[in-house]
N, C-alpha and C positions, 0 to 999 in steps of 0.2 A: 710488584715488580715486573716483568714483560723480559723472561728468560731470552728470547729471539731479538730484541731491542740489545740487552747489555753482551750478547754475541751476536756481533754484525759479520762475523766472517765464516760461520756458519747457523743459520734463523733456520733454516727447513732441520736443522738437527730436533728441535724441540718437536717439531711439527707432528715427529713420526709418532711420539708420546702423549701429547695434546694441541692437539691442530686448531690453531686459533681463525684458517684462514677456512678450510672448508669444512672441519668435524668429522675426517675420515682419520681415524687414529689407533692404532695398537689401544689405546686401554678398552675401545668401547668393542674393539674383536672378545681382550679379553674377559670384560665383564655378562656381555651376550651372550656367547658359548656359555662360559661356565654358570652365569643365575639359569638359562634357559634349560639346561639340562638339568639342574639344578631342583625346577619345579617340574617339568616333564611340557615343556612348553619346544615345538620344533620353529627353529628358524632358519631358511634358508644361506646363510651365510659360508662365503667360504673365502675364509681371513689369506688364505693359501696362494689362493689365486689372487687376486687383489696382491699383495707384495713381488709375485712372481712379475705380473705384468704391471708394476710401477717403476722408474725409476726419475733419477735426480736431472732435473731442468734447471743448467747453470748460468744460463740468463735470468731467469726470473729465481734463483735461490729456491726452489720450495719441490716438493717431492708430487708427480702429476703421475695420472693414470691414463692407463688404456682403457679405450672407446670401449673395446667389447665387454669391460666388466663394467657397463653402465646398469645393468640390471643388478647384478652380483651386490653394487651399491647401493642403487635407490629400494631397492626392493630387502636385499640379503641384510643391509646393516640398514638403513633410515628408517625403514619400511620398518622394520622388525623391533628397530630400537620402539617406534611407538605404539607397535600393539603391545612389547613386554612391558612401558607404559601403562598402558589401557588396563592389563591383565594381571602385572603381580605390582609392580611399584607404587599403584595410587589405588593396590585394592583395600576396601575396607578393613580389613584385619591385618594388613602389612602397616597401613598407619595405625590403627592402633599399637600397636606391636612395638612402631617404631615412638611414637608418641609416648610412651609407659619409658620404654628402654632410659631416651632420653631425659625423662624426669626421675630417673632412679640415677643417673650418671649425676646428674645436676645435685641430687642433693648430695650424693658422698665423693663429689669432686675435690673436696679437701683433703679426704683420707687417701683417697686413690691418685692423686699428685695433677689431676688432669688441671687445675689452675697455674700450679707451677710450671708444669711441661708445654704450657700455650703461650705462658711470659712472656714479653719481648727480651732477647737477649738469652732464652732458655738452654740448656743444654739439649743436642739434639738427640742426643741418646737416651731421653727424657721423653723426647715426643715419639720416639720411635715403638716406645713401649704402650703407646695408646691403640691396643689393639683387639682382636677381641678376645683375649685374657684378659680384658677388665670386668668382661662379663662373671667369672669363673672367681678373681680377685676379691668384689665384692658382695658377693654368694658367701663368703666365708671370714669377712671381714668378725672380727672380735666387738662389735658397738659398745660395748663397756670399756673400752681400752681408748677410749674417744671421746671429748666434748660436745664433738655434735653426734649422742649415740643414737638420741630419737631421727634423725634423719636417718643413718644409716640403717635405723631397723624400719622405717619406713621405705627407704631403698628397697630395702631384701624383700619386705613385704610384696612389692611393684612389681619382683622379679619372679617370687613366688606365683601372683597373682597369671602371670605371663604363662609360667608353665604350668598351670592348670586352667588357661584358657577363660581365664576373666577376665576379660579385655572391655576397656574402655569402648562406649556404648557406643555406634552410629545414628545420628538423632538427624540430621537433615542437611542437604547442604543447597547451598542457595550461587546461583548464576549472576556474578555480575556484568550487566549491559553495559558497553561502549557510550560515555558520555556521561557515566553513573559517577560522582564523588568519591566510589569508593573505590577508580579503577586505579589511581594510580597510587594508594595510600589504603592501608586494611583499616579496617572501623573498629571502634574499639568494641567491646562486646555490650555494654550501654545501649550502643548506639542499634544494632544488631538484635537486640532483644525488644527497642521500640520502634522498628523499622518491621520484624513481623510479628503479626497480630501473632494470639495464641489461639486465635479462634481455628486459625487455618490447618493445627496442628492438637489442639488440646491439650498441649504441655503447657505447663506453666517453665521460663528457664530463668535459670540463674547466672549472671555475670560468670561467678566461679567455677560454670560448669562448662564455658566456652573453650575448646581452643581455634587459634588464630591463624592459619595459614599461608601462603601463597602459592601460587604455582604459576612461570613465564611459559 
């Protein structure tokens, strides 16, 4: 659903948090400053100035920004976001940990209540409990108390491997060019194996060893 369309009296209100018009919103301010500080990457973003020199255009019913903040927005926000994606969010180690945590949570989704929390009509309080504490809850689960004990043990072993830095290994990356039949649809693992010659890498690949992901 579109919150702005559902609330025509104040569509600009939702632009403050998640701006679909131009991408300038406090959500990006929050995670860029927080994440860059945690990983030691300097970003030239000054959200206080952006907010100070913004106003509500009642005719257009949207938040507009002063031209003097062009550099703050272009470089401070958008270029910093692109840099964080290049250096942090899509880093090989980061993606390995992301895949391993996702695999662990998928294996233990039933005892953790993940499936019930995201089901249609679920209690919002259940959904709000899907936070970072899921990892700690999974680590202390007593597997023998559940029918899916084997899956829980596998999930806990994955988290242990993450803690020991025994991560999924990066093997190879293939860029899909324009006009490729894979441009609009991810290929199956078997198609990649058939397309990628083992002579190029010297490594034979099994379909179950591949993780497929896409980024726009």
